[in-house]
C-alpha positions, 0 to 999 in steps of 0.5 A: 490412433483411436482404433489402435487404442480401442484394439489395445483396450479390447485385448487387455479386457480379454486377457483380464477376463481369463483370470480371477482376482481372489480376495487376497489379491492373488490371481487364479485361472483353472482353465490353463493346460499344457498343449502339445504343438509338435512331437518328434521324440522318436525320430529327432528327440524334439517336442514343442508345447505351450501353456493354453486356454481352450486350445489357444496358446498364451505366449506370455505364460511360463512355468518350470516342468519335468518331462518323463519318457516311457518305453512300451514296458512302462519303464522310464527311459528319460527324465529331464527338468526344464525352466520354461524359458522355452517350450521347444525341447530338444533332447540330446538324442532321439528316443526311438523306444519311447511310447508315452510322455508325462509332462508335469509343472513344477508348481501349482501356478504359472507366471506372466512374463509381462507382469511377473504375476503368479497365476494359481492353477490350484493343481500343477499342470499335467499332460500325458501323451501316448506316442504314435507307435506306427511312426518309424523311429 
């Protein structure tokens, strides 16, 4: 039992060190970013991402976001808004002409699902990904 309690305390300490409490009582973490876990937009119309710090996914953070997909000419071919409830995205169809993804959070914060606290990121999280054009659609 003592080991379980110690492990719990260590995990809580690590998680609390990830954010800074500001004088006004709000939380801030400038080290958060979107991380692309898997992508098959051209073949299956799917992608998976998470909110991460130092390339480690933090499962209890969420944020609404927009996904924009562009073709080789830079023309937007898909635009969709996601609530952030799931970070596994399935488009209604594959997008074989896709060459770039732009993902942007809807606000300059994320929400901790466990505590419902907002954590400021100062700027909306963004991710720009060039898709490998050598894969077959």
